[in-house]
N, CA, C and O of each residue as an XYZ file, in Angstrom:
500
protein
N     -31.885     13.119    -11.616
C     -33.058     14.008    -11.274
C     -34.065     13.470    -10.125
O     -34.430     12.294    -10.137
N     -34.482     14.346     -9.169
C     -35.220     13.762     -7.990
C     -36.408     14.324     -8.273
O     -36.527     15.389     -8.879
N     -37.660     13.392     -7.699
C     -38.846     13.616     -7.729
C     -39.616     13.614     -6.506
O     -39.652     12.605     -5.801
N     -40.328     14.832     -6.162
C     -40.983     14.798     -4.715
C     -42.265     14.428     -4.830
O     -42.954     15.030     -5.653
N     -42.757     13.534     -4.157
C     -44.042     13.044     -4.372
C     -44.949     13.134     -2.996
O     -44.384     13.262     -1.910
N     -46.169     13.073     -3.084
C     -47.105     13.269     -1.965
C     -47.723     11.904     -1.982
O     -48.247     11.550     -3.039
N     -47.734     11.137     -1.018
C     -48.394      9.907     -1.084
C     -49.867      9.917     -0.296
O     -50.108     10.427      0.798
N     -50.667      9.285     -1.074
C     -52.290      9.272     -0.333
C     -52.266      7.724      0.075
O     -51.367      6.907     -0.124
N     -53.493      7.552      0.697
C     -53.703      6.045      1.122
C     -53.973      5.429     -0.128
O     -54.432      5.968     -1.135
N     -53.620      4.169      0.049
C     -53.654      3.121     -1.162
C     -54.835      2.003     -0.893
O     -55.101      1.583      0.233
N     -55.440      1.624     -1.987
C     -56.397      0.556     -1.976
C     -55.649     -0.731     -1.688
O     -54.438     -0.778     -1.903
N     -56.239     -1.668     -1.260
C     -55.614     -2.973     -0.974
C     -55.302     -3.612     -2.210
O     -55.881     -3.363     -3.267
N     -54.242     -4.563     -2.043
C     -53.621     -5.312     -3.146
C     -53.186     -6.462     -2.900
O     -53.699     -7.375     -3.547
N     -52.196     -6.778     -1.976
C     -51.634     -7.965     -1.471
C     -52.385     -8.573     -0.486
O     -52.869     -7.946      0.456
N     -52.509     -9.780     -0.656
C     -53.807    -10.522      0.142
C     -53.227    -11.411      1.619
O     -52.171    -12.044      1.616
N     -53.968    -11.324      2.598
C     -53.822    -12.036      3.794
C     -55.324    -12.575      4.259
O     -56.260    -11.833      4.559
N     -55.344    -13.693      4.254
C     -56.627    -14.169      4.505
C     -56.683    -14.389      5.967
O     -55.781    -14.878      6.648
N     -58.130    -13.872      6.482
C     -58.414    -13.966      8.096
C     -59.832    -14.614      7.909
O     -60.639    -14.364      7.014
N     -59.960    -15.500      8.948
C     -61.196    -16.251      9.052
C     -61.491    -16.572     10.594
O     -60.573    -16.887     11.351
N     -62.759    -16.479     10.997
C     -63.224    -16.852     12.215
C     -64.524    -17.255     12.169
O     -65.136    -16.992     11.134
N     -65.220    -17.960     13.238
C     -66.459    -18.523     13.237
C     -67.480    -17.213     13.261
O     -68.629    -17.378     12.851
N     -67.103    -16.058     13.691
C     -68.148    -14.926     13.773
C     -68.027    -14.231     12.389
O     -68.988    -13.581     11.980
N     -66.967    -14.328     11.695
C     -66.749    -13.590     10.430
C     -67.128    -14.163      9.032
O     -66.941    -13.536      7.990
N     -67.726    -15.519      9.103
C     -68.171    -16.209      7.969
C     -67.006    -16.359      7.171
O     -67.178    -16.443      5.955
N     -65.772    -16.411      7.658
C     -64.447    -16.933      6.459
C     -64.148    -15.732      5.739
O     -63.436    -15.844      4.741
N     -64.597    -14.532      6.092
C     -64.243    -13.242      5.197
C     -62.630    -13.051      5.189
O     -61.890    -13.307      6.139
N     -62.272    -12.591      4.030
C     -60.785    -12.398      3.908
C     -60.471    -10.741      3.612
O     -61.371    -10.038      3.153
N     -59.262    -10.237      3.882
C     -59.131     -9.012      3.363
C     -57.642     -8.945      2.924
O     -56.836     -9.736      3.413
N     -57.262     -8.010      2.007
C     -56.176     -7.707      1.303
C     -55.513     -6.534      2.023
O     -56.101     -5.510      2.372
N     -54.107     -6.828      2.220
C     -53.460     -5.188      2.422
C     -52.145     -5.292      1.292
O     -51.642     -6.247      0.701
N     -51.858     -3.807      1.306
C     -50.928     -3.640      0.179
C     -49.686     -3.861      0.840
O     -49.344     -3.069      1.719
N     -48.972     -4.819      0.541
C     -47.770     -5.203      1.146
C     -46.844     -5.738     -0.336
O     -47.314     -6.431     -1.238
N     -45.553     -5.237     -0.267
C     -44.588     -5.240     -1.248
C     -43.394     -6.136     -0.602
O     -42.938     -5.865      0.508
N     -42.955     -7.156     -1.335
C     -41.901     -7.696     -1.108
C     -40.603     -7.564     -1.677
O     -40.525     -7.872     -2.866
N     -39.557     -7.176     -1.105
C     -38.242     -6.593     -1.590
C     -37.122     -7.210     -0.747
O     -37.140     -7.121      0.480
N     -36.234     -7.780     -1.357
C     -34.925     -8.285     -0.780
C     -35.189     -9.022      0.540
O     -34.485     -8.804      1.526
N     -36.240     -9.921      0.557
C     -36.697    -10.594      1.847
C     -37.262     -9.980      2.847
O     -37.425    -10.616      3.888
N     -37.640     -8.758      2.769
C     -38.363     -7.907      3.715
C     -39.991     -7.552      3.091
O     -40.213     -7.397      1.891
N     -40.810     -7.484      3.934
C     -42.347     -7.130      3.678
C     -42.359     -5.742      4.172
O     -42.147     -5.433      5.345
N     -42.661     -4.787      3.055
C     -43.138     -3.439      3.239
C     -44.726     -2.959      2.993
O     -45.479     -3.336      2.095
N     -44.958     -2.148      3.916
C     -46.551     -1.822      3.953
C     -46.579     -0.230      3.380
O     -45.622      0.536      3.493
N     -47.869      0.114      2.740
C     -47.901      1.362      2.154
C     -47.849      2.419      3.448
O     -48.155      2.101      4.597
N     -47.455      3.578      3.078
C     -47.302      4.888      4.097
C     -48.318      5.809      3.620
O     -48.353      5.847      2.390
N     -49.075      6.491      4.146
C     -49.943      7.637      3.769
C     -49.499      8.910      4.096
O     -48.914      8.999      5.175
N     -49.636      9.957      3.408
C     -49.577     11.310      3.528
C     -48.151     11.683      3.966
O     -47.954     12.344      4.985
N     -47.230     11.272      3.225
C     -45.660     11.784      3.392
C     -45.291     12.245      2.288
O     -45.713     11.719      1.258
N     -44.268     13.522      2.230
C     -43.796     13.832      0.994
C     -42.337     13.128      1.096
O     -41.769     13.062      2.186
N     -41.859     12.697      0.121
C     -40.545     12.232     -0.084
C     -39.778     12.581     -1.357
O     -40.345     13.183     -2.269
N     -38.528     12.220     -1.432
C     -37.613     12.645     -2.496
C     -37.456     11.388     -3.023
O     -37.028     10.546     -2.233
N     -37.727     10.972     -4.343
C     -37.223      9.688     -5.009
C     -35.493      9.828     -5.322
O     -34.905     10.781     -5.833
N     -35.017      8.729     -4.902
C     -33.546      8.733     -5.270
C     -33.458      7.611     -6.319
O     -34.450      7.306     -6.980
N     -32.169      6.942     -6.486
C     -31.964      6.205     -7.381
C     -32.822      4.996     -7.674
O     -33.551      4.636     -6.751
N     -32.863      4.265     -8.870
C     -33.497      2.999     -8.997
C     -32.887      2.097     -8.245
O     -31.675      2.296     -8.162
N     -33.366      0.991     -7.549
C     -32.526     -0.016     -7.057
C     -32.838     -1.431     -7.502
O     -32.046     -2.352     -7.303
N     -34.155     -1.606     -8.184
C     -34.417     -3.090     -8.545
C     -35.680     -3.176     -8.777
O     -36.372     -2.227     -9.145
N     -36.137     -4.488     -8.550
C     -37.420     -4.918     -8.626
C     -38.164     -5.377     -7.481
O     -37.458     -6.018     -6.702
N     -39.610     -5.224     -7.063
C     -40.108     -5.814     -6.000
C     -41.254     -6.398     -6.504
O     -41.678     -6.200     -7.642
N     -41.866     -7.263     -5.501
C     -43.147     -8.039     -6.131
C     -44.380     -7.560     -5.062
O     -44.327     -7.545     -3.833
N     -45.372     -7.220     -5.841
C     -46.821     -7.065     -5.161
C     -47.427     -8.176     -5.401
O     -47.939     -8.418     -6.494
N     -47.441     -9.090     -4.270
C     -48.028    -10.390     -4.353
C     -49.532    -10.643     -4.843
O     -50.366     -9.897     -4.331
N     -49.951    -11.505     -5.678
C     -51.313    -11.469     -6.149
C     -52.353    -11.785     -4.851
O     -52.108    -12.516     -3.891
N     -53.430    -11.113     -5.077
C     -54.490    -11.069     -3.884
C     -55.626    -12.281     -4.380
O     -56.143    -12.231     -5.496
N     -55.858    -13.100     -3.635
C     -56.957    -13.946     -3.759
C     -57.840    -13.728     -2.607
O     -57.848    -14.549     -1.691
N     -58.777    -12.413     -2.576
C     -59.686    -12.383     -1.288
C     -61.015    -12.939     -1.545
O     -62.015    -12.365     -1.114
N     -61.089    -14.061     -2.244
C     -62.366    -14.747     -2.637
C     -62.477    -16.090     -2.062
O     -63.526    -16.734     -2.033
N     -61.009    -16.601     -1.471
C     -60.646    -17.960     -1.103
C     -60.707    -18.800     -2.146
O     -60.714    -19.976     -1.780
N     -60.759    -18.621     -3.490
C     -60.661    -19.731     -4.636
C     -59.277    -19.555     -5.088
O     -58.490    -18.813     -4.500
N     -58.966    -20.263     -6.173
C     -57.732    -20.279     -6.690
C     -57.451    -18.886     -7.444
O     -58.366    -18.206     -7.910
N     -56.358    -18.599     -7.503
C     -55.884    -17.374     -8.246
C     -55.500    -17.864     -9.454
O     -54.666    -18.759     -9.587
N     -56.263    -17.130    -10.640
C     -56.299    -17.589    -12.001
C     -55.034    -17.016    -12.450
O     -54.510    -17.604    -13.396
N     -54.419    -15.982    -11.969
C     -53.225    -15.358    -12.707
C     -51.888    -16.162    -12.249
O     -50.805    -15.613    -12.451
N     -51.927    -17.412    -11.654
C     -50.707    -18.140    -11.314
C     -50.185    -17.554     -9.922
O     -49.348    -18.313     -9.433
N     -50.371    -16.719     -9.348
C     -50.085    -16.440     -8.064
C     -48.769    -15.604     -7.916
O     -48.372    -15.269     -6.800
N     -48.123    -15.284     -9.025
C     -46.854    -14.880     -8.944
C     -46.703    -13.307     -8.626
O     -45.632    -12.859     -8.218
N     -47.767    -12.543     -8.823
C     -47.798    -11.108     -8.450
C     -47.394    -10.300     -9.569
O     -47.287    -10.708    -10.725
N     -47.162     -9.065     -9.139
C     -46.956     -7.989    -10.078
C     -45.622     -7.416     -9.646
O     -45.324     -7.112     -8.491
N     -44.890     -7.312    -10.676
C     -43.269     -6.844    -10.577
C     -43.471     -5.083    -10.752
O     -44.027     -4.461    -11.657
N     -42.845     -4.631     -9.618
C     -42.797     -3.144     -9.723
C     -41.354     -2.621     -9.443
O     -40.656     -3.223     -8.627
N     -40.874     -1.489    -10.112
C     -39.692     -0.907     -9.715
C     -39.656     -0.356     -8.319
O     -40.604      0.040     -7.641
N     -38.376     -0.407     -8.019
C     -38.061     -0.074     -6.529
C     -37.060      1.150     -6.665
O     -36.123      1.144     -7.463
N     -37.322      2.098     -5.888
C     -36.483      3.485     -5.859
C     -36.043      3.660     -4.574
O     -36.677      3.227     -3.611
N     -34.810      4.372     -4.458
C     -34.316      4.840     -2.993
C     -35.402      5.936     -2.587
O     -36.080      6.501     -3.444
N     -35.516      6.188     -1.279
C     -36.037      7.343     -0.841
C     -34.860      8.394     -0.230
O     -34.314      8.003      0.802
N     -34.527      9.389     -0.651
C     -33.598     10.167     -0.094
C     -33.543     10.502      1.573
O     -34.405     11.146      2.170
N     -32.472      9.982      2.103
C     -32.467     10.327      3.772
C     -33.029      8.852      4.490
O     -33.076      8.822      5.719
N     -33.387      7.825      3.828
C     -33.877      6.926      4.469
C     -33.220      5.550      4.127
O     -33.317      5.340      2.918
N     -32.680      4.696      4.696
C     -32.028      3.176      4.280
C     -33.314      2.589      3.608
O     -34.476      2.703      3.999
N     -32.894      2.013      2.642
C     -33.593      0.890      1.656
C     -34.202     -0.348      2.771
O     -35.348     -0.777      2.636
N     -33.485     -0.735      3.626
C     -34.095     -1.632      4.636
C     -35.186     -1.007      5.526
O     -35.842     -1.709      6.296
N     -35.387      0.435      5.402
C     -36.471      0.723      6.269
C     -37.655      1.106      5.289
O     -38.762      0.567      5.325
N     -37.291      2.076      4.436
C     -38.521      2.385      3.486
C     -37.887      2.423      1.993
O     -36.678      2.567      1.810
N     -38.700      2.297      1.091
C     -38.420      2.582     -0.318
C     -39.894      3.022     -1.105
O     -41.013      2.883     -0.610
N     -39.631      3.507     -2.265
C     -40.887      3.930     -3.229
C     -40.970      2.655     -4.119
O     -39.986      2.065     -4.566
N     -42.084      2.355     -4.289
C     -42.382      1.479     -5.655
C     -43.422      1.907     -6.427
O     -44.432      2.441     -5.969
N     -43.175      1.656     -7.783
C     -44.256      1.747     -8.744
C     -43.752      1.553    -10.366
O     -42.652      1.122    -10.715
N     -44.766      1.953    -11.178
C     -44.121      1.711    -12.539
C     -43.217      2.662    -12.968
O     -42.364      2.271    -13.765
N     -43.200      4.134    -12.533
C     -42.434      5.123    -12.839
C     -42.132      5.824    -11.632
O     -42.645      5.575    -10.541
N     -41.359      6.630    -11.843
C     -40.901      7.514    -10.405
C     -42.228      8.485    -10.043
O     -42.705      8.535     -8.909
N     -42.639      9.088    -10.951
C     -43.858      9.900    -10.742
C     -45.080      9.144     -9.980
O     -45.945      9.746     -9.345
N     -45.018      7.694    -10.145
C     -46.510      7.327     -9.891
C     -46.092      6.444     -8.475
O     -46.970      5.844     -7.855
N     -44.609      6.429     -8.017
C     -44.200      5.732     -7.075
C     -44.809      5.930     -5.667
O     -44.933      7.115     -5.359
N     -45.182      5.102     -4.822
C     -45.604      5.318     -3.383
C     -44.553      4.813     -2.553
O     -43.732      3.941     -2.836
N     -44.695      5.559     -1.348
C     -44.105      5.149     -0.202
C     -44.293      3.795      0.646
O     -45.375      3.656      1.217
N     -43.392      2.859      0.763
C     -43.579      1.595      1.666
C     -42.726      1.374      2.409
O     -41.599      1.285      1.923
N     -42.892      1.189      3.911
C     -41.949      0.845      4.711
C     -42.026     -0.456      5.493
O     -43.089     -1.076      5.529
N     -40.970     -0.881      6.102
C     -41.098     -2.082      7.035
C     -41.548     -1.663      8.168
O     -40.984     -0.719      8.721
N     -42.561     -2.230      8.690
C     -43.187     -1.816     10.083
C     -42.235     -2.489     11.186
O     -41.723     -3.607     11.135
N     -42.123     -1.473     12.249
C     -41.338     -1.905     13.496
C     -42.486     -2.155     14.485
O     -43.022     -1.284     15.169
N     -42.816     -3.574     14.468
C     -43.966     -3.844     15.420
C     -45.245     -3.430     14.878
O     -45.647     -3.794     13.773
N     -45.950     -2.583     15.747
C     -47.163     -2.018     15.205
C     -46.879     -0.562     14.867
O     -47.736      0.239     14.494
N     -45.643     -0.315     15.029
C     -45.384      1.338     14.614
C     -44.532      1.440     13.319
O     -43.940      0.466     12.854
N     -44.507      2.720     12.749
C     -43.514      3.107     11.760
C     -42.309      3.304     12.135
O     -42.072      3.806     13.234
N     -41.276      2.913     11.221
C     -40.024      3.420     11.697
C     -39.851      4.776     11.941
O     -40.427      5.594     11.225
N     -38.953      5.210     13.088
C     -38.773      6.576     13.330
C     -38.210      7.487     12.121
O     -38.425      8.698     12.180
N     -37.543      6.985     11.098
C     -37.063      7.888     10.024
C     -38.259      7.995      9.117
O     -38.353      9.041      8.475
N     -39.293      6.973      8.946
C     -40.517      7.324      8.176
C     -41.384      8.102      9.033
O     -42.082      8.813      8.310
N     -41.665      8.290     10.337
C     -42.604      8.938     11.165
C     -42.029     10.460     10.984
O     -42.820     11.388     10.816
N     -40.734     10.654     11.023
C     -40.174     11.966     10.571
C     -40.651     12.462      9.522
O     -41.084     13.613      9.471
N     -40.633     11.701      8.604
C     -40.971     12.290      7.045
C     -42.444     12.669      7.020
O     -42.840     13.654      6.397
N     -43.276     11.837      7.736
C     -44.769     12.192      7.735
C     -44.836     13.460      8.658
O     -45.480     14.425      8.247
N     -44.267     13.515      9.776
C     -44.492     14.643     10.507
C     -44.030     16.037     10.051
O     -44.465     17.122     10.438
N     -42.876     15.747      8.976
C     -42.713     17.114      8.457
C     -43.507     17.328      7.160
O     -43.299     18.335      6.483
N     -44.364     16.455      6.818
C     -45.114     16.806      5.578
C     -46.218     17.544      6.128
O     -46.834     18.327      5.404
N     -46.534     17.376      7.342
C     -47.766     18.170      7.927
C     -47.374     19.588      8.444
O     -48.167     20.282      9.081
N     -46.302     19.919      8.182
C     -45.845     21.387      8.688
C     -46.130     22.413      7.977
O     -45.790     23.536      8.349
């Protein structure tokens, strides 16, 4: 059974700290998923079809306060699903259920991979 989903912009979750003398040591969190040694980032505004369940990924814990993470820092486990027509090395869907899964992709430098860009462009027609 395939599920077609439309993806909206996601709130922040996994964390990367950024600090400089001008930003008073602020930090920010970005939605990043770790799966099979690759880091995936959320993709907004794309319709896609869920494929088979592939396994589990990790949504790393976010410590945006600069203190210790009280949960132990292991992150949250999410189910990974294939996205029809795209290699899992490029993009997957992640979530607790197929209906709630979001599209995440491995960025290619500062650009989205061509297969993911094609999905987004096709969603806007």
